[in-house]
C-alpha positions in Angstrom: 54.7 146.3 78.5 55.3 149.7 79.9 55.1 150.8 83.5 54.7 154.6 84.4 55.5 155.3 88.1 54.6 158.8 89.1 54.1 160.8 92.6 56.2 157.9 94.2 53.3 155.4 94.6 51.0 155.8 91.3 51.4 153.4 88.2 50.1 152.9 85.0 50.5 149.8 83.0 50.2 149.6 79.3 50.3 146.1 77.5 50.4 145.8 73.7 50.0 142.4 71.9 50.8 141.7 68.0 46.9 140.8 67.4 43.4 141.2 68.7 43.1 137.4 69.6 45.9 137.9 72.3 44.2 140.8 73.7 41.0 139.1 74.2 42.7 135.9 75.6 44.7 138.1 78.1 41.6 140.1 79.2 40.4 137.1 81.4 43.4 137.8 83.7 42.8 141.3 84.2 40.8 141.2 87.4 43.3 139.0 88.9 46.1 141.2 87.9 44.4 144.3 89.2 43.5 142.5 92.5 47.3 141.6 93.0 48.2 145.2 93.4 46.3 145.4 96.7 49.2 143.4 98.1 51.6 146.2 97.1 52.4 149.7 98.2 51.9 151.0 94.6 48.4 152.2 93.4 47.3 151.0 90.1 45.7 154.1 88.4 45.2 152.8 85.0 45.7 149.6 83.1 45.4 149.4 79.3 45.7 146.3 76.9 45.7 146.9 73.2 46.6 145.4 70.2 49.5 147.1 68.1 48.1 149.2 65.3 44.7 150.1 67.3 
């Protein structure tokens, strides 16, 4: 997991999993995770999930 904070409030998130099955399993939680940022002063600009090697 990598977080990139820039311009004091913008954030990018990158998640890497060992295989595509894990990525597919995690994808169901992405809308909830993105919505949770509405409760914080950070602005989620980009969120990417991938399998290592993609």
